[in-house]
N, C-alpha and C positions, 0 to 999 in steps of 0.2 A: 293578282299582282297590284291592283289598285283597289283600296277599300275606303269608302267615304261613308261616314255615319253622322247624320243630322248636322252637316257642315253649314256654318253660317258666317257671314261677314257684314259688319255694320260700319258705316262711315258717318259718324254723328247721328243725325236723325234718319239717314238713309239706310235701309236694309237691302244691301246689294245682293246677298245670297241668303236664302231663308230655308234652312233645314234640308239640304240635299243629301240623300242616301243613294249610294251607287257602288257597284262592283264591276271591275273589268278583269277578265281572265287572260292568261297567256294564250296567244293565237287569235285574239279578238281585236278587230279594228272598230272602234266606236266613233260614230259621228256625233258631235256635240253641237246641237243646233239651238238657235233662239234669235229673236230680233235684237237690234242694237239696244244696249243697256239692260239686257236680260240677266247678266251676271256670268256670262261664259268666261270671259277673260279673267275675271276676279277669281272664279273657281279654279281655273287652270293655274293661276299664280299661287294660290294656296297649296295646290298639289305639288307645285315646283318649289315650294319654300320661299317664295318671294314676298308673300303676304302671310301674316299669322292669322289663323281663324279667330273669330270672336266667339264661336261656339262650335261644338262637335269635334270630330276627329277625322284625320285623313292619314292613311298608311300606304306606303309604296314598298312592295316586296317585304311586308311585315314591319317596316320601320315607320314610326310616327313622325310626321312632318315637323312637329314642335319639339319633341324630345330628341330626335336623331336626324336633324336636317342634313348633316354632312353625308351620312349613310344613304339618305334618300337621293341626294344629288349625285352620288357615285353611280347609282343605278338608273338614273333618269337623264334623258336628253330632252331639252326644252327649246322650242322655237317660239319666241314671243312674238306678239303682234308688232308689225312695223320693221322687223329684222334689224334691230339696233346694232351698229358696229362703228368702230373708229374710222371716220371717213378718210383720214390721211394715211391709213395703213393700206397695204395691199392685201388681197385675200390670203396669200401665203403668210405674210407677217401676222395677220389676225389669227389664222389657224395655228401658227406656231405658238402664239401667245396663249390661246385657249388650251392647247395641248399641254403647255407647261403648267398652267393652272391646275390641270387634272393629273399632274405628276408624271407625264411622259417626257422622255429625253432621248437624245441620240438617235440611233437608227430606228428604234421603235416609234419615236415621235414622227419622223419623216415617213415611215411606212403607213402610219395611221392617217397622216395628212394626205398622202398620195391616194389612199383608198377612198377617203371621204370626197376628195376632189373628183375622182373617177366616178363615184356613184352619183354625184350632183352635177357632173359635166362642167367643172370649173377650170379644167386644165389650161384652156386657152387664155384665161384672164387672170391667172394667179399673180402676175407681176404688175397689174394695173392698180392705181389707187381706187379704193372702194368708192370714193366720191364720184368717180367718172363712170361707174357701172350703171347699167339700166336697172330699173326696179326689179325685173325678173332675176338678174344676176345677183343683186344684193340679197334677194330672198334665198337664193341658192347658197350664198355664203353662210347665211344664218342656219340653213338646214345642214350644211356640212359640219358646222361646229357642234350641232346637236348629235351628230353621228360619230364623232371622233372616237369616243370611248366604247362604242358598240353597246349602248345601254339596253337593259332589259325592258325598259318602259320609255315610250316616246310621247311627249305632249306637244302637239303641233297646232299652233294658232294660225289659221289661214295659210297653210303651206304652199298653195298654188297662187296666192295673191300676186298679181303682176306678171304672171307667166303667160306666154303665148300658148296656143292650143297644142303645139308639138311638145313644149316644155311641160305642160300639164300632164300630157300622156306619159312622158318619161317619169315624172315624179309619182304618178299613180302606179305605174309599173313597179317602181322602187318600193313603194309602200306595200304593195301586194307581195313582193318577193321577201320583204322583211317580216311580214305579219306572222308566219307560223311560229317564230321564236321570240316574239315580243308581245307586249300589250301596248296598243297604240290608240291614242285619243286625238281626234282631228276636229277642231272647230272650223266651221266653214259656212259661208253664205251661199255657196254654189251647191244647190241641191242635187244636181246630177253627180256630184262627187260622192255623195252618200251611196248612190246606187252603184257607182263605179268601184269603190274600194271598201265600203263598210259592211260588216256582217250585221251590225245593229246600230240603232240611232236612238238618242234621247233628245227631247226638246225641253228647254227651260224657258219660262216667262215670268217676269216679275220676281226673279231670284228663286223660283221654285221649279222642281222637276214636274212636268205636266204630261209627259208621254214617253213611253219606252217600248221599242219593238224593232223588228227587222224591217228593212226597206219594203219587202213584199207586204208585210202587215200594215204599214202606213199607206201603201198604194191601195190596199183593199178598202180603206176608209174613204177613198175618194169617190165622189159621185160619178167620175169617169171610169171607175174600175169596171172592166168588161164592156165599156162603151164600144160601139162599132161606128167607124167613119166610112162614108161612101162618097165617091166623086162620080158625078154624072152630068150630062148636059143640063144647063139651067132650066131649059124649057120643060123638063120632066120633073124638076125638083118638087114642086108643090104637090103633085099627085102622089109621088113616091112618099113624101113626108107624111101625107094624110094616111096612106096605107100602113106605114110603119107605126104611127101613133095609135092606130086601132088595135095593136097587139097588146095583150094583157101584161106581158112582161116589160113593156116599154113605159118609162116614166115621162120622157120628153124627147123631142127631136129639135136639135139646133141646126140652123142653116147659115152658111157664110159663103161669100163669093170666092171661088177658087181660081178666077181669071180665065181668059180664053173662052168665055161662054160656058164655063163649067161652074157647078155649085158643089159645095161640100156639106153633106148632111151627117150629123153626129147623133146617133140614137143612144140615149142614156137609159140603162136598165134600172128596173126597180130592185133595190137592195142588192146590187151587184150581180144579179142573175146572169147566166150565160145566154146571150141572145144571138150569138153568131150563127149557130146552126139554123135557127128560125129565119134569119135574114138571108142567109145563103139560099135556102129553099125558096123564099119569096122571089129573089132575084132570078133564079132559074125558072120558076113557074110562070112568072109574069114577063120574062124576057126584058128586064130593065137594062138599059145601056150603061151599066156601071163599069168604069175604067179603073177604079181603085177600091180596095176593100181592106180596112185596117182595124185590128182589135187593140184597144188601149188597155194597158196594165193599171193605169191610175196615175194621178198627177200629184207628186209630192208637194209642189208649191200650193196647190189647193188645200191639201190637208194641213200644211204648215200654217196657212192663214187662218183656217178654221180653228185650230188649236190655240194659236197665240193671240187671236182677237176675241176669243170667247170670254165669258164673264170671269174676271179675275185671272185671265190667262188660261182658263181650263176649257177643254172642249165640251 
């Protein structure tokens, strides 16, 4: 439903996007990750027909963004960065305006507005000036306009920016509910969001795509993948850490204060090996006073840093 081939964008001497090739299928929620200035928003603006590519092509539902921009916009809902809206309008007035731009009128227009307001939980603030709303509500107004026409493709730039934890939970549930019938691209700095709603993620750095995989595949690249964390009395930490370090499968053991006279030991495996069974047997055999035992899946933030700070943005 989204096809990008060697897409590029140059602003004078600056190459903001450099040869990105990417496909997103129906039913897929793609996390679009990268540091500030990597080219995420520029890429999304080209897909949404707000910027013309300097090179390459992008198609939405088979329509080229340069040759058929109106057909693309009919099939695409776009939430841009910053949730721009007319501050003196109410959410109801703004959504009426957006619905009219998309060709809806009469009962159909009001039905679509009511549905979008329900999905984004805006019903209680529809008559307030947008300028008086919190950042979270302004963000939801932007999301509501993107959903008015029930598009086949959604491009969401930081959809949960400014939302409180409950609101983030609601938006993530909404994205999961819509996912089977749409192709959805989410740009986010919140890495937990990738694990929460995305089936796949890509990372760009310096305008180039440098990694593509599932959240589990990214976590498997973390040095903390299959790491085991133990909490026990601090008085026992040194001897336990020494015994764990002696195991052939263990690369290192990290120690931090866990408070209340407790210490947390984290055993890092060599090449992601499963060390949990070995450590459980050691705890039982040596009768260590362990009060917590936790196996880590891996840390997305660690992998993100490694990929985006490598040479030329490559891991």
